[in-house]
MDTraj code that builds the backbone (N, CA, C; nanometers):
import mdtraj as md
import numpy as np

residues = "UNK UNK UNK UNK UNK UNK UNK UNK UNK UNK UNK UNK UNK UNK UNK UNK UNK UNK UNK UNK UNK UNK UNK UNK UNK UNK UNK UNK UNK UNK UNK UNK UNK UNK UNK UNK UNK UNK UNK UNK UNK UNK UNK UNK UNK UNK UNK UNK UNK UNK UNK UNK UNK UNK UNK UNK UNK UNK UNK UNK UNK UNK UNK UNK UNK UNK UNK UNK UNK UNK UNK UNK UNK UNK".split()
xyz = np.array([
    [-7.3157, -0.3025, 1.2348],
    [-7.3100, -0.2911, 1.1083],
    [-7.4036, -0.3098, 0.9888],
    [-7.4313, -0.2128, 0.9103],
    [-7.5268, -0.2487, 0.8166],
    [-7.5120, -0.2273, 0.6740],
    [-7.5936, -0.2678, 0.5886],
    [-7.5617, -0.2381, 0.4018],
    [-7.7020, -0.1721, 0.3814],
    [-7.6581, -0.0747, 0.3087],
    [-7.7745, -0.0339, 0.2565],
    [-7.8188, -0.0906, 0.1155],
    [-7.9283, -0.1515, 0.0560],
    [-7.9552, -0.2297, -0.0163],
    [-8.0254, -0.1350, -0.1419],
    [-8.1128, -0.0373, -0.1106],
    [-8.1717, 0.0519, -0.1759],
    [-8.2096, 0.1651, -0.1070],
    [-8.2173, 0.2985, -0.2307],
    [-8.2801, 0.4107, -0.1611],
    [-8.3745, 0.5020, -0.2465],
    [-8.4856, 0.5088, -0.2410],
    [-8.5770, 0.5760, -0.3307],
    [-8.5770, 0.7349, -0.2409],
    [-8.5986, 0.7888, -0.3530],
    [-8.6011, 0.9680, -0.3141],
    [-8.7424, 0.9887, -0.3914],
    [-8.8384, 1.0097, -0.3163],
    [-8.9485, 1.0875, -0.3832],
    [-8.9852, 1.1859, -0.3699],
    [-8.9637, 1.2626, -0.4600],
    [-8.9522, 1.4042, -0.5120],
    [-9.0516, 1.4921, -0.5997],
    [-9.1914, 1.3653, -0.6132],
    [-9.2568, 1.4207, -0.6942],
    [-9.4117, 1.4667, -0.6510],
    [-9.4337, 1.4456, -0.4921],
    [-9.5009, 1.4836, -0.3885],
    [-9.5166, 1.6152, -0.3858],
    [-9.6586, 1.6692, -0.3835],
    [-9.6841, 1.8194, -0.3881],
    [-9.6140, 1.8851, -0.2804],
    [-9.6907, 1.8206, -0.1187],
    [-9.6560, 1.8889, -0.0144],
    [-9.5019, 1.8761, 0.0392],
    [-9.4591, 1.7260, 0.0075],
    [-9.3395, 1.7089, 0.1049],
    [-9.2523, 1.5945, 0.0199],
    [-9.1350, 1.5860, 0.0485],
    [-9.0426, 1.4993, -0.0498],
    [-8.9846, 1.3742, 0.1053],
    [-8.9689, 1.2650, 0.0083],
    [-8.9501, 1.1728, 0.1495],
    [-8.7987, 1.0798, 0.0860],
    [-8.7488, 1.0330, 0.1345],
    [-8.6262, 0.9040, 0.1418],
    [-8.6547, 0.8206, 0.1941],
    [-8.6545, 0.6845, 0.1459],
    [-8.6507, 0.5324, 0.2022],
    [-8.5520, 0.4698, 0.1675],
    [-8.4832, 0.4096, 0.2640],
    [-8.3881, 0.3220, 0.2714],
    [-8.4239, 0.2229, 0.3140],
    [-8.3481, 0.1055, 0.2414],
    [-8.3599, -0.0125, 0.2838],
    [-8.2639, -0.1234, 0.3032],
    [-8.2131, -0.1584, 0.3917],
    [-8.1169, -0.2258, 0.4707],
    [-8.1045, -0.3687, 0.5545],
    [-7.9772, -0.3983, 0.5450],
    [-7.9820, -0.5138, 0.6167],
    [-7.9143, -0.5060, 0.7492],
    [-7.9425, -0.5448, 0.8430],
    [-7.8845, -0.5306, 0.9765],
    [-7.8786, -0.6210, 1.0748],
    [-7.7954, -0.7027, 1.1127],
    [-7.8251, -0.8140, 1.2008],
    [-7.8801, -0.9049, 1.1236],
    [-7.8741, -0.9724, 0.9795],
    [-7.9128, -1.0240, 0.8861],
    [-8.0608, -1.0264, 0.8751],
    [-8.1388, -0.8906, 0.9215],
    [-8.2585, -0.8694, 0.9101],
    [-8.2906, -0.7741, 0.8062],
    [-8.3934, -0.7599, 0.7400],
    [-8.4537, -0.6366, 0.6573],
    [-8.5125, -0.5216, 0.7028],
    [-8.4668, -0.4097, 0.6947],
    [-8.5101, -0.2733, 0.7367],
    [-8.5937, -0.1881, 0.6263],
    [-8.6543, -0.0957, 0.6613],
    [-8.6772, 0.0018, 0.5672],
    [-8.7131, 0.1161, 0.6758],
    [-8.6504, 0.2300, 0.6272],
    [-8.6786, 0.3669, 0.7202],
    [-8.7317, 0.4512, 0.6104],
    [-8.8089, 0.5489, 0.6528],
    [-8.8495, 0.6784, 0.5786],
    [-8.8257, 0.7942, 0.6210],
    [-8.7884, 0.9119, 0.5981],
    [-8.7041, 1.0156, 0.6148],
    [-8.8161, 1.1481, 0.5550],
    [-8.8477, 1.2317, 0.6167],
    [-8.8825, 1.3553, 0.5406],
    [-8.7510, 1.3867, 0.4657],
    [-8.7221, 1.4207, 0.3278],
    [-8.5916, 1.4568, 0.2823],
    [-8.5876, 1.6236, 0.3231],
    [-8.6723, 1.6803, 0.3280],
    [-8.6229, 1.8454, 0.3858],
    [-8.4921, 1.8113, 0.5328],
    [-8.5493, 1.7781, 0.6288],
    [-8.4862, 1.7803, 0.7411],
    [-8.4305, 1.6413, 0.8240],
    [-8.4605, 1.5181, 0.7271],
    [-8.4269, 1.3766, 0.7495],
    [-8.4848, 1.3286, 0.8966],
    [-8.6224, 1.3768, 0.9397],
    [-8.6813, 1.3417, 1.0435],
    [-8.7277, 1.2269, 0.9733],
    [-8.7584, 1.0946, 1.1071],
    [-8.7651, 0.9857, 1.0620],
    [-8.9331, 0.9668, 1.0548],
    [-8.9706, 0.9244, 0.9653],
    [-9.1237, 0.9095, 0.9712],
    [-9.1972, 0.7962, 0.9955],
    [-9.1069, 0.6819, 0.9376],
    [-9.1589, 0.5262, 0.9873],
    [-9.0437, 0.4395, 0.9918],
    [-9.0334, 0.3458, 1.0530],
    [-8.9436, 0.2252, 1.0811],
    [-8.9962, 0.1125, 1.0424],
    [-8.9543, 0.0285, 0.9681],
    [-9.0032, -0.1152, 0.9542],
    [-8.8984, -0.2300, 0.9329],
    [-8.9477, -0.3360, 0.9929],
    [-8.8626, -0.4549, 0.9867],
    [-8.9756, -0.5674, 0.8989],
    [-8.9021, -0.6572, 0.8179],
    [-8.9705, -0.7337, 0.7486],
    [-8.9580, -0.8796, 0.7838],
    [-9.0636, -0.9474, 0.8477],
    [-8.9956, -1.0686, 0.8517],
    [-9.1414, -1.1757, 0.8286],
    [-9.1044, -1.3000, 0.7746],
    [-9.1972, -1.3887, 0.6993],
    [-9.3161, -1.3076, 0.6123],
    [-9.2443, -1.2371, 0.5465],
    [-9.3489, -1.1596, 0.4287],
    [-9.4630, -1.0780, 0.5292],
    [-9.3978, -1.0232, 0.6485],
    [-9.4881, -0.9328, 0.7185],
    [-9.3859, -0.8125, 0.7614],
    [-9.4417, -0.6782, 0.7422],
    [-9.3767, -0.5759, 0.7669],
    [-9.4381, -0.5410, 0.9425],
    [-9.3354, -0.5050, 1.0130],
    [-9.3446, -0.4698, 1.1715],
    [-9.2879, -0.3792, 1.2021],
    [-9.3356, -0.2880, 1.3053],
    [-9.2878, -0.1427, 1.3354],
    [-9.1649, -0.1879, 1.4137],
    [-9.0398, -0.1218, 1.3632],
    [-8.9257, -0.1314, 1.4316],
    [-8.8940, -0.0032, 1.5066],
    [-8.7654, -0.0783, 1.6252],
    [-8.7143, 0.0570, 1.6721],
    [-8.5818, 0.0322, 1.6925],
    [-8.5129, 0.1372, 1.5938],
    [-8.4253, 0.1103, 1.5802],
    [-8.3002, 0.2022, 1.6430],
    [-8.1738, 0.1756, 1.7305],
    [-8.1237, 0.2697, 1.7960],
    [-8.0883, 0.4062, 1.7288],
    [-8.0828, 0.5252, 1.7887],
    [-8.0609, 0.6357, 1.7436],
    [-7.9239, 0.6580, 1.6595],
    [-7.8359, 0.5723, 1.6917],
    [-7.6863, 0.5550, 1.6698],
    [-7.6879, 0.5017, 1.4802],
    [-7.7650, 0.3787, 1.4850],
    [-7.7926, 0.3502, 1.3250],
    [-7.8750, 0.4643, 1.2714],
    [-7.9760, 0.5256, 1.3464],
    [-8.0512, 0.6080, 1.2369],
    [-7.9460, 0.7203, 1.2003],
    [-7.8634, 0.7991, 1.2850],
    [-7.7746, 0.8897, 1.2422],
    [-7.6696, 0.8398, 1.1607],
    [-7.6418, 0.7645, 1.1650],
    [-7.5166, 0.6708, 1.0400],
    [-7.6138, 0.6826, 0.9329],
    [-7.7201, 0.6495, 0.9269],
    [-7.7831, 0.6225, 0.7859],
    [-7.8281, 0.7562, 0.7785],
    [-7.8657, 0.8662, 0.8088],
    [-7.8823, 1.0180, 0.7614],
    [-7.7418, 1.0584, 0.6984],
    [-7.6370, 1.0054, 0.7875],
    [-7.5103, 1.0842, 0.7116],
    [-7.4910, 1.0125, 0.5841],
    [-7.5264, 0.8807, 0.5626],
    [-7.5219, 0.8181, 0.4431],
    [-7.6008, 0.8895, 0.3378],
    [-7.7312, 0.9307, 0.3854],
    [-7.8320, 1.0137, 0.2793],
    [-7.7941, 1.1373, 0.2645],
    [-7.7135, 1.1970, 0.3364],
    [-7.6757, 1.3600, 0.3223],
    [-7.5660, 1.3548, 0.2180],
    [-7.4662, 1.2387, 0.1950],
    [-7.3638, 1.2430, 0.0989],
    [-7.4026, 1.1819, -0.0132],
    [-7.5313, 1.1424, -0.0107],
    [-7.5735, 1.0998, -0.1595],
    [-7.6975, 1.2165, -0.2228],
    [-7.7599, 1.2776, -0.1818],
    [-7.8582, 1.3787, -0.1871],
    [-7.8492, 1.5253, -0.1839],
    [-7.7120, 1.5513, -0.0954],
    [-7.6909, 1.7262, -0.0995],
    [-7.5653, 1.7350, -0.1437],
])
top = md.Topology()
chain = top.add_chain()
for i, resn in enumerate(residues, 1):
    res = top.add_residue(resn, chain, resSeq=i)
    for name in ("N", "CA", "C"):
        top.add_atom(name, md.element.get_by_symbol(name[0]), res)
traj = md.Trajectory(xyz[None], top)
């Protein structure tokens, strides 16, 4: 289970628009950025001790977050 804490929709870019979702999963804070057009993952980060590290989140979790984004922006 996860809890979304913030969602940023960057739609002011000239070339592409992005959606960044920050959430808590298993007591760790993550950030995932998607292309707004097709919700393809651009990057995934986990925040640990004031450092961001690349994350490798399960596909099921990414799909669930995509569905939440769709409900909010489409």
